[in-house]
N, C-alpha and C positions, 0 to 999 in steps of 0.2 A: 358597459360592452367593451369598452377600454381597456378594461382590465382583463378581459376572457383571451381580446388581441395581442397584449400584450404579454399574456402568458405565451399563448400560440407562438408567438413571434422569438419567444427568448429561450423557455422548459422544452418544447416540440423539438429543435433540436438537439437539443442536447441530452434527448432521451436517445434519437439515434443515435448522436457519436460520439458518449460516453465506451471507452475501450469496457468488455465483461471478460477480464482476466482470468481465472484464475494463477492456480499455484500450477507451476508448470507451464505458463503458455506463453503463447510470441506475441509481441506486438502484432495489434489489427493493421489493416490496409488503412493506407489513410491517415499513417501517424508515424511519424517518426522521434528518436527520440535524441536527446539537445540537452543546453540547458546547464548551469553549475554541478556540478555534481557534490553531492552529499557525504559523505564518511559518515560510520559508526556504528552502534551495534543495537540492532535489531533482536528486541526478545521474546518469545510468543510461549504464554504460558496458558495452556488446557483446563477449560471449567469444570469443574466439576457438581455437582448438586448434593445433598445436604447426606443419600446415600452412597458418595462417593463415584460417582458412573457417569460419565462421559454428560457432558447434556451440548453438544454438539457448535459448542461456539467457544472461542478463546479468547483471550487478552494482548494485543500486540501491543509492545512497546518500542519507543525512538529514543534514541540520545544518540546526536553529533554533532556534527559541523555539516556549514556552507559556507560558503566564501570566511568572513571570520564570525560568524552567528551563530549562537549555540540553539539547535533544532531538540526541543521538549517532543512528540505526541506519542499521547497515548489513546487506542482505543476499543474500547468494554463490549464484550457482546461482540466479537466479531466474526462471522459464520465462515465453519470448517466447510473447504470441499472435497477435502478427503479427511480421510482418518489421522487422529494428530499424530499417530506412531510410525505413520509414514513418509512424514515432512521428512527431506532430506537434503543437502544442500544442492541438492542438483535439481530437483523442483520447487526450491526456493530461487532459480534463474528464472528472471521477466517475472515473479511475483509484483502481483499492483496492488496501491493504498491509493486508493479512489477518494478524489478530492482532497490528499493531505498533500498538499506542498506545502513547505510554512512561506510565513511573511518572508520581503524584505531577499528572497533565493534569487526565482526565475521573475515574481513581479512580485509588486506592494502587497496585497493582500492577498497571494498566496491562494490554495484552491485548486490544484493545478494535481493531476494521477501522476505518480513517480512511481519507477517500476525501476527492482533493483535488475542494476547489470554486472554485479561481480557479487559472487560469496571468497570473500578472503577469508575464513575463518569461521565451524561448528561445532554448535556441542550440543547434544541432548542431553539432556539431562533426567529422563521419564518425563516430567506433566513441565517438562520447561526447555525451554529451545533456545540457544544462545547461538548469534552470529552476527558475524562481523561484517559487516554488508556497503555497496558502492549503489545508494538511487540515481537516476538521471530522472528526467521528466520524459511526459509524455506528447508530446508539441503533434497540434493536426497539422497535414501537409495541405 
């Protein structure tokens, strides 16, 4: 019974307050953008099956700096919200990586939602997109 109560107390609020922002979205009500900046290179790679057809997934890799710490994140099989070919510099703005805040940046353990607040450079190279971006943290208010 204690386990059920603990899950209810901690998991249910996370389900309701966790933002569900896709590419081109905006910060949801009840959240503010803050914390230290994370600056670096974001690479999006379109995943294809053995026949060369898009799978509807992409690999997201980020390399950059937060404060003086090097940050590297790689997410395989990240679901596409829109067709890969439709991703532009404009709709990358406010793109969110949920639970991917690096440790020792905003908090010791990390895991916060991070959001792109600026896209400085953008290059679409077919099945790969390279973008120099600035991430900030989504913070509940």
